[in-house]
Backbone as ProteinMPNN parsed JSONL, in Angstrom:
{"seq_chain_A": "MQVSLGEDDQGVCGTPSAGVLLDHYFSNEALMTQIAKTPEPPYYAVIFTSERTETDAEGYATMADAMVELAAKQPGFLGIESARSDGLGITVSYWSDLAAIANWKANSEHLSAQRLGQSQWYEDYQVRIARVEKAYGPQKFSDL", "coords_chain_A": {"N_chain_A": [[-23.983, -159.99, -50.076], [-21.618, -158.671, -47.913], [-21.491, -155.751, -45.998], [-19.271, -153.507, -44.645], [-19.767, -151.647, -41.789], [-18.348, -150.03, -40.175], [-16.429, -149.166, -37.195], [-17.955, -148.057, -35.122], [-20.534, -148.962, -35.337], [-23.871, -148.625, -34.871], [-26.082, -149.48, -36.003], [-26.592, -148.916, -39.446], [-26.555, -146.202, -40.076], [-25.683, -145.301, -37.742], [-24.482, -143.089, -35.476], [-25.89, -140.141, -33.815], [-25.748, -138.663, -35.992], [-27.228, -139.637, -38.085], [-29.598, -138.687, -37.313], [-29.54, -135.989, -37.965], [-30.139, -136.037, -40.604], [-32.321, -137.716, -40.346], [-34.504, -136.857, -38.77], [-37.473, -135.269, -37.67], [-37.6, -132.48, -37.764], [-37.647, -130.779, -40.086], [-37.776, -128.224, -42.565], [-38.029, -128.675, -45.154], [-40.27, -128.939, -47.274], [-40.921, -130.236, -49.703], [-39.8, -132.797, -49.595], [-40.817, -133.848, -47.249], [-43.593, -133.861, -46.834], [-45.293, -135.835, -47.672], [-46.228, -139.294, -48.132], [-43.544, -141.434, -48.736], [-42.653, -142.378, -52.015], [-41.874, -145.366, -52.853], [-39.978, -147.979, -54.527], [-40.909, -151.308, -55.674], [-40.425, -153.767, -53.153], [-37.479, -155.817, -52.615], [-36.013, -153.402, -50.348], [-34.294, -151.089, -48.172], [-34.955, -149.802, -44.884], [-34.135, -147.148, -42.791], [-34.588, -146.512, -39.567], [-35.016, -143.932, -37.473], [-35.21, -142.947, -34.257], [-35.75, -140.374, -32.006], [-34.934, -138.107, -29.303], [-34.918, -134.776, -28.98], [-32.673, -132.179, -27.883], [-33.059, -128.954, -26.32], [-31.395, -127.234, -27.466], [-30.183, -124.828, -29.734], [-32.241, -124.698, -31.878], [-32.727, -123.373, -34.319], [-30.283, -123.567, -35.735], [-30.159, -126.313, -35.9], [-32.423, -126.878, -37.508], [-31.652, -125.658, -39.912], [-29.378, -127.188, -40.575], [-30.577, -129.706, -40.775], [-32.281, -129.381, -43.001], [-30.331, -129.007, -44.991], [-29.064, -131.497, -44.909], [-31.123, -133.258, -45.675], [-31.54, -132.431, -48.31], [-28.987, -133.044, -49.353], [-28.859, -135.83, -48.893], [-30.907, -136.699, -50.569], [-29.685, -136.516, -53.018], [-27.941, -138.592, -53.083], [-26.692, -141.677, -54.382], [-28.941, -144.369, -54.425], [-30.74, -143.405, -52.514], [-34.121, -143.415, -51.594], [-36.347, -142.177, -50.429], [-38.108, -140.375, -47.771], [-39.757, -140.218, -44.61], [-41.452, -138.676, -41.863], [-42.248, -137.879, -38.419], [-43.194, -136.043, -35.474], [-43.92, -135.817, -32.045], [-44.626, -134.379, -28.983], [-41.865, -134.126, -28.346], [-40.722, -136.59, -29.065], [-39.338, -138.005, -31.874], [-39.774, -139.724, -34.94], [-38.276, -140.929, -37.713], [-38.127, -142.237, -40.937], [-35.981, -143.311, -43.355], [-35.529, -144.365, -46.705], [-33.689, -146.727, -48.569], [-31.843, -148.133, -51.3], [-30.038, -150.242, -50.866], [-27.704, -151.818, -48.532], [-25.127, -150.873, -48.995], [-25.546, -148.296, -50.048], [-26.578, -147.019, -47.786], [-24.378, -147.205, -46.042], [-22.543, -145.653, -47.491], [-23.776, -143.147, -47.338], [-23.613, -142.709, -44.574], [-20.863, -142.339, -44.375], [-20.373, -139.999, -45.758], [-18.707, -136.909, -46.1], [-19.781, -134.33, -45.46], [-22.037, -135.122, -44.082], [-20.809, -136.442, -41.958], [-19.762, -134.258, -40.531], [-22.137, -133.065, -39.699], [-23.035, -135.133, -38.098], [-21.295, -135.01, -35.902], [-22.097, -132.599, -34.725], [-24.736, -133.283, -34.087], [-24.308, -135.239, -32.121], [-23.016, -133.729, -30.141], [-24.722, -131.577, -29.558], [-27.546, -131.692, -30.344], [-29.118, -133.982, -29.758], [-30.752, -135.629, -27.168], [-31.261, -138.303, -26.7], [-31.275, -141.297, -28.707], [-32.071, -143.813, -31.174], [-31.058, -145.997, -33.732], [-32.282, -148.016, -36.227], [-32.062, -150.622, -38.578], [-33.789, -152.026, -41.242], [-34.817, -154.579, -43.487], [-37.055, -154.165, -46.05], [-39.553, -156.228, -46.953], [-42.111, -156.473, -47.919], [-44.568, -154.258, -49.115], [-47.434, -152.241, -49.023], [-50.395, -150.388, -49.857], [-53.601, -148.742, -49.801], [-54.45, -149.325, -52.458], [-53.175, -151.724, -52.935], [-53.999, -153.484, -51.07], [-55.523, -155.811, -51.387], [-53.668, -157.545, -52.356], [-52.322, -158.791, -50.345]], "CA_chain_A": [[-22.815, -159.145, -49.965], [-21.421, -158.125, -46.579], [-21.051, -154.371, -46.04], [-18.687, -153.078, -43.382], [-20.425, -150.432, -41.357], [-17.431, -149.247, -39.366], [-16.189, -149.561, -35.821], [-18.949, -147.57, -34.17], [-21.849, -149.283, -35.874], [-25.034, -148.716, -33.997], [-26.978, -149.436, -37.14], [-25.778, -148.44, -40.546], [-26.366, -144.764, -39.986], [-24.888, -145.154, -36.545], [-24.551, -142.063, -34.459], [-26.966, -139.186, -34.006], [-25.57, -138.158, -37.324], [-28.38, -140.022, -38.864], [-30.681, -137.823, -36.903], [-29.539, -134.728, -38.677], [-30.966, -136.339, -41.765], [-33.472, -138.548, -40.084], [-35.377, -136.373, -37.725], [-38.632, -134.634, -38.255], [-37.589, -131.029, -37.657], [-37.259, -130.236, -41.373], [-38.694, -127.324, -43.247], [-37.974, -129.068, -46.563], [-41.632, -129.419, -47.518], [-41.031, -131.117, -50.863], [-39.428, -134.162, -49.24], [-41.329, -134.293, -45.963], [-45.025, -133.673, -46.641], [-46.099, -136.915, -48.22], [-45.71, -140.641, -47.975], [-42.495, -141.688, -49.724], [-42.984, -143.248, -53.142], [-40.774, -146.316, -52.945], [-40.156, -149.03, -55.536], [-41.279, -152.621, -55.136], [-39.371, -154.355, -52.315], [-36.871, -155.412, -51.35], [-35.163, -152.233, -50.141], [-33.987, -150.96, -46.748], [-35.472, -148.671, -44.119], [-33.371, -146.705, -41.634], [-35.577, -145.958, -38.646], [-34.321, -143.1, -36.488], [-36.093, -142.476, -33.191], [-34.913, -139.422, -31.275], [-35.387, -137.064, -28.387], [-34.088, -133.588, -29.212], [-32.408, -131.227, -26.813], [-33.626, -127.642, -26.636], [-30.26, -126.435, -27.918], [-29.96, -124.357, -31.1], [-33.275, -125.201, -32.79], [-32.574, -122.764, -35.639], [-29.124, -124.198, -36.372], [-30.548, -127.689, -36.197], [-33.341, -126.878, -38.654], [-30.858, -125.334, -41.093], [-28.563, -128.356, -40.908], [-31.477, -130.785, -41.195], [-32.67, -129.105, -44.389], [-29.175, -129.257, -45.851], [-28.808, -132.939, -44.955], [-32.179, -133.882, -46.479], [-31.232, -132.139, -49.711], [-27.802, -133.805, -49.712], [-29.217, -137.258, -48.931], [-31.738, -136.934, -51.757], [-28.795, -136.583, -54.177], [-27.057, -139.747, -52.952], [-27.127, -142.899, -55.058], [-29.64, -145.327, -53.58], [-31.756, -142.784, -51.655], [-35.449, -143.642, -52.175], [-37.356, -141.298, -49.861], [-38.059, -140.143, -46.33], [-41.02, -139.889, -43.924], [-41.106, -138.304, -40.505], [-43.274, -137.301, -37.541], [-42.726, -135.717, -34.131], [-44.977, -135.474, -31.102], [-44.166, -134.261, -27.599], [-40.424, -134.31, -28.223], [-40.265, -137.844, -29.637], [-39.381, -137.991, -33.331], [-39.494, -140.968, -35.658], [-38.058, -140.676, -39.132], [-37.735, -143.416, -41.702], [-35.473, -143.044, -44.703], [-35.531, -145.59, -47.507], [-32.466, -146.856, -49.366], [-31.858, -149.297, -52.194], [-29.236, -151.347, -50.341], [-26.849, -151.493, -47.39], [-23.983, -150.083, -49.453], [-25.996, -146.903, -50.144], [-26.682, -146.513, -46.416], [-23.009, -147.053, -45.54], [-21.958, -144.502, -48.182], [-24.364, -141.949, -46.747], [-23.027, -142.552, -43.238], [-19.48, -141.919, -44.519], [-20.294, -138.738, -46.497], [-17.965, -135.952, -45.27], [-20.69, -133.306, -44.923], [-22.876, -135.81, -43.107], [-19.967, -136.677, -40.782], [-19.733, -133.004, -39.767], [-23.453, -132.937, -39.067], [-23.092, -136.15, -37.055], [-20.596, -134.504, -34.713], [-22.974, -131.604, -34.088], [-25.856, -134.014, -33.502], [-23.842, -135.88, -30.89], [-22.615, -132.777, -29.107], [-25.692, -130.521, -29.255], [-28.947, -131.742, -30.741], [-29.88, -135.158, -29.339], [-30.743, -136.115, -25.795], [-31.197, -139.751, -26.836], [-31.674, -141.741, -30.048], [-31.835, -145.188, -31.6], [-31.111, -146.213, -35.173], [-32.565, -149.413, -36.561], [-32.05, -150.873, -40.019], [-34.653, -153.168, -41.56], [-35.049, -154.868, -44.904], [-38.478, -154.165, -46.374], [-39.872, -157.387, -47.789], [-43.446, -156.298, -48.492], [-45.129, -152.928, -48.915], [-48.731, -152.078, -49.689], [-51.273, -149.309, -49.453], [-54.997, -149.067, -50.098], [-54.607, -149.911, -53.787], [-52.55, -153.039, -52.973], [-54.446, -154.236, -49.9], [-56.012, -157.128, -51.781], [-52.525, -158.377, -52.725], [-51.666, -159.353, -49.142]], "C_chain_A": [[-22.754, -158.575, -48.566], [-20.898, -156.707, -46.714], [-20.489, -154.017, -44.683], [-19.28, -151.735, -43.011], [-19.549, -149.602, -40.441], [-17.392, -149.706, -37.929], [-17.331, -149.191, -34.882], [-20.363, -147.905, -34.587], [-22.877, -149.442, -34.77], [-26.238, -148.807, -34.917], [-26.165, -148.791, -38.237], [-25.549, -146.944, -40.457], [-25.77, -144.369, -38.652], [-25.288, -144.07, -35.586], [-25.712, -141.105, -34.689], [-26.861, -138.486, -35.334], [-26.788, -138.436, -38.169], [-29.527, -139.099, -38.542], [-30.708, -136.506, -37.615], [-30.28, -134.888, -39.981], [-32.32, -136.845, -41.315], [-34.294, -138.099, -38.902], [-36.445, -135.535, -38.385], [-38.5, -133.125, -38.411], [-37.127, -130.351, -38.934], [-38.262, -129.189, -41.819], [-38.712, -127.639, -44.74], [-39.296, -129.743, -46.936], [-41.72, -130.418, -48.657], [-40.736, -132.569, -50.504], [-40.207, -134.697, -48.046], [-42.844, -134.256, -45.815], [-45.892, -134.793, -47.198], [-45.47, -138.258, -47.922], [-44.703, -140.895, -49.095], [-42.992, -142.663, -50.79], [-41.796, -144.175, -53.365], [-41.041, -147.35, -54.031], [-40.677, -150.309, -54.881], [-40.125, -153.146, -54.288], [-38.658, -155.465, -53.07], [-36.082, -154.111, -51.459], [-34.993, -152.11, -48.626], [-34.59, -149.696, -46.149], [-34.52, -148.403, -42.96], [-34.358, -145.97, -40.743], [-34.815, -145.231, -37.548], [-35.349, -142.557, -35.503], [-35.25, -141.578, -32.302], [-35.697, -138.579, -30.282], [-34.411, -135.915, -28.55], [-33.809, -132.868, -27.906], [-33.119, -129.921, -27.192], [-32.565, -126.704, -27.193], [-30.358, -126.1, -29.396], [-30.958, -124.908, -32.125], [-33.114, -124.64, -34.204], [-31.4, -123.382, -36.404], [-29.422, -125.631, -36.768], [-31.428, -127.746, -37.441], [-32.594, -126.591, -39.954], [-30.028, -126.537, -41.536], [-29.438, -129.509, -41.407], [-31.914, -130.592, -42.637], [-31.535, -129.426, -45.349], [-28.913, -130.758, -45.995], [-29.873, -133.675, -45.765], [-31.892, -133.658, -47.963], [-30.025, -132.935, -50.189], [-28.119, -135.298, -49.837], [-30.004, -137.584, -50.198], [-30.906, -137.048, -53.031], [-27.901, -137.822, -54.162], [-27.59, -140.934, -53.744], [-27.798, -143.844, -54.061], [-30.669, -144.736, -52.638], [-33.116, -142.916, -52.335], [-36.523, -142.714, -51.633], [-37.232, -141.212, -48.359], [-39.454, -139.781, -45.827], [-40.682, -139.581, -42.472], [-42.295, -137.718, -39.754], [-42.651, -137.027, -36.174], [-43.929, -135.33, -33.29], [-44.39, -135.447, -29.696], [-42.696, -134.593, -27.433], [-39.874, -135.6, -28.803], [-40.426, -137.786, -31.154], [-39.077, -139.363, -33.889], [-39.408, -140.617, -37.14], [-37.589, -141.958, -39.782], [-37.227, -142.935, -43.056], [-35.348, -144.39, -45.407], [-34.347, -145.573, -48.466], [-32.513, -148.145, -50.18], [-31.108, -150.49, -51.619], [-28.358, -150.871, -49.188], [-25.638, -150.654, -47.798], [-24.357, -148.601, -49.564], [-26.089, -146.271, -48.76], [-25.282, -146.266, -45.844], [-22.315, -145.857, -46.198], [-22.502, -143.195, -47.641], [-23.752, -141.68, -45.371], [-21.617, -141.978, -43.331], [-19.31, -140.593, -45.272], [-19.68, -137.655, -45.596], [-18.855, -134.851, -44.692], [-21.6, -133.899, -43.856], [-22.089, -136.088, -41.83], [-19.87, -135.423, -39.911], [-21.05, -132.791, -39.027], [-23.599, -133.938, -37.924], [-22.455, -135.64, -35.767], [-21.447, -133.466, -33.977], [-24.181, -132.277, -33.432], [-25.478, -134.631, -32.169], [-23.598, -134.862, -29.782], [-23.72, -131.81, -28.69], [-27.162, -130.913, -29.347], [-29.75, -132.921, -30.239], [-29.655, -135.51, -27.885], [-30.564, -137.638, -25.793], [-31.651, -140.109, -28.248], [-31.437, -143.237, -30.191], [-31.94, -145.221, -33.117], [-31.325, -147.703, -35.39], [-32.604, -149.532, -38.085], [-32.892, -152.118, -40.274], [-34.733, -153.342, -43.074], [-36.558, -154.942, -45.113], [-38.728, -155.295, -47.362], [-41.201, -157.224, -48.516], [-43.908, -154.888, -48.177], [-46.457, -152.85, -49.655], [-49.452, -150.88, -49.115], [-52.686, -149.684, -49.841], [-55.192, -149.752, -51.447], [-54.035, -151.323, -53.867], [-53.037, -153.948, -51.846], [-54.887, -155.648, -50.263], [-54.89, -158.085, -52.165], [-51.88, -159.072, -51.533], [-51.68, -160.828, -49.079]], "O_chain_A": [[-23.751, -158.043, -48.077], [-19.954, -156.471, -47.469], [-21.16, -154.206, -43.668], [-19.295, -150.803, -43.815], [-19.986, -148.552, -39.97], [-18.205, -150.523, -37.495], [-17.637, -149.936, -33.951], [-21.299, -147.195, -34.222], [-22.753, -150.278, -33.875], [-27.298, -148.256, -34.617], [-25.135, -148.175, -37.961], [-24.448, -146.471, -40.737], [-25.392, -143.213, -38.459], [-26.341, -144.147, -34.954], [-26.444, -141.25, -35.668], [-27.787, -137.791, -35.754], [-27.3, -137.565, -38.873], [-30.335, -138.769, -39.411], [-31.78, -135.95, -37.852], [-30.976, -133.972, -40.419], [-33.351, -136.44, -41.852], [-34.734, -138.93, -38.108], [-36.312, -135.143, -39.545], [-39.274, -132.543, -39.172], [-36.301, -129.44, -38.882], [-39.446, -129.262, -41.49], [-39.356, -126.926, -45.509], [-39.41, -130.969, -46.912], [-42.514, -131.356, -48.59], [-41.358, -133.478, -51.054], [-40.25, -135.912, -47.851], [-43.347, -134.596, -44.744], [-47.118, -134.686, -47.186], [-44.314, -138.339, -47.507], [-44.975, -140.608, -50.26], [-43.668, -143.646, -50.486], [-40.818, -143.79, -54.005], [-42.19, -147.574, -54.413], [-40.858, -150.363, -53.665], [-38.964, -152.987, -54.664], [-39.181, -155.989, -54.054], [-35.557, -153.768, -52.518], [-35.5, -152.947, -47.879], [-34.718, -148.668, -46.814], [-34.143, -149.322, -42.233], [-34.897, -144.931, -41.122], [-34.063, -145.842, -36.789], [-36.246, -141.801, -35.877], [-34.158, -141.964, -31.885], [-36.905, -138.371, -30.395], [-33.217, -136.063, -28.29], [-34.589, -132.931, -26.957], [-33.709, -129.817, -28.268], [-32.816, -125.512, -27.37], [-30.589, -126.983, -30.222], [-30.56, -125.513, -33.121], [-33.34, -125.354, -35.182], [-31.522, -123.684, -37.591], [-28.999, -126.105, -37.823], [-31.201, -128.57, -38.327], [-32.871, -127.21, -40.981], [-29.978, -126.866, -42.721], [-29.073, -130.203, -42.356], [-31.917, -131.545, -43.415], [-31.749, -130.042, -46.394], [-28.578, -131.23, -47.081], [-29.55, -134.627, -46.475], [-31.989, -134.583, -48.77], [-30.029, -133.45, -51.307], [-27.687, -135.948, -50.789], [-29.788, -138.623, -50.822], [-31.369, -137.615, -54.02], [-27.18, -138.074, -55.127], [-28.797, -141.173, -53.776], [-27.268, -144.084, -52.976], [-31.415, -145.488, -52.01], [-33.26, -142.573, -53.509], [-37.524, -142.482, -52.311], [-36.388, -141.864, -47.744], [-40.23, -139.125, -46.524], [-39.745, -140.149, -41.911], [-43.212, -137.148, -40.343], [-41.7, -137.695, -35.77], [-44.83, -134.623, -33.743], [-43.73, -136.398, -29.276], [-42.319, -135.272, -26.478], [-38.666, -135.703, -29.016], [-41.523, -137.546, -31.658], [-38.221, -140.079, -33.369], [-40.347, -140.08, -37.728], [-36.751, -142.676, -39.236], [-37.931, -142.253, -43.8], [-35.095, -145.417, -44.777], [-34.041, -144.556, -49.089], [-33.149, -149.121, -49.784], [-31.496, -151.633, -51.857], [-28.279, -149.676, -48.905], [-25.178, -149.815, -47.024], [-23.555, -147.739, -49.205], [-25.719, -145.11, -48.582], [-25.038, -145.228, -45.229], [-21.58, -145.127, -45.534], [-21.753, -142.228, -47.501], [-23.414, -140.541, -45.052], [-21.209, -141.208, -42.461], [-18.183, -140.116, -45.405], [-20.096, -137.505, -44.447], [-18.685, -134.479, -43.531], [-21.895, -133.254, -42.85], [-22.637, -135.981, -40.733], [-19.893, -135.519, -38.684], [-21.061, -132.384, -37.865], [-24.214, -133.633, -36.901], [-23.004, -135.814, -34.68], [-21.505, -133.464, -32.747], [-24.597, -131.882, -32.343], [-26.237, -134.556, -31.203], [-23.934, -135.105, -28.623], [-23.674, -131.271, -27.584], [-27.953, -130.5, -28.499], [-30.979, -132.871, -30.287], [-28.522, -135.669, -27.431], [-29.811, -138.185, -24.986], [-32.329, -139.321, -28.907], [-30.692, -143.84, -29.418], [-32.795, -144.563, -33.711], [-30.633, -148.537, -34.806], [-33.112, -148.652, -38.781], [-32.728, -153.138, -39.604], [-34.718, -152.371, -43.83], [-37.25, -155.696, -44.429], [-38.18, -155.31, -48.464], [-41.394, -157.774, -49.6], [-43.661, -154.382, -47.082], [-46.583, -153.336, -50.779], [-49.146, -150.421, -48.014], [-52.943, -150.839, -50.18], [-56.011, -150.663, -51.567], [-54.379, -152.06, -54.79], [-52.537, -155.061, -51.688], [-54.637, -156.584, -49.504], [-55.113, -159.289, -52.29], [-50.965, -159.876, -51.717], [-51.164, -161.409, -48.125]]}, "name": "protein", "num_of_chains": 1, "seq": "MQVSLGEDDQGVCGTPSAGVLLDHYFSNEALMTQIAKTPEPPYYAVIFTSERTETDAEGYATMADAMVELAAKQPGFLGIESARSDGLGITVSYWSDLAAIANWKANSEHLSAQRLGQSQWYEDYQVRIARVEKAYGPQKFSDL"}
């Protein structure tokens, strides 16, 4: 199935909008303190790599928390993982399919957050979308 991602596609989540969801600067401990529990592949990963500005850290943190909570309620959202060191953040969100990612990108509240991300919160960013074909941890290592 082909999913249209819109005119400005820079990855399914596109603009720094994704960063409002997909950056590490969250205080939402329940979603961000452990490795995401994902189903058996295949599923999709949205990889958001960012450099934050120093602008409005408190407003950013508030919006990020709201976006994580909103994303978690979206059909197809599977989980999120994130880390930041020396200004570079990498966040990976997991989704059931490309349609779920496209729907998240088009969510009206997320679109508002995207505009703020573009204008205030990100110095630079990249969004990459990947299909997860295989996943394992210590308990599945022998299955490789």
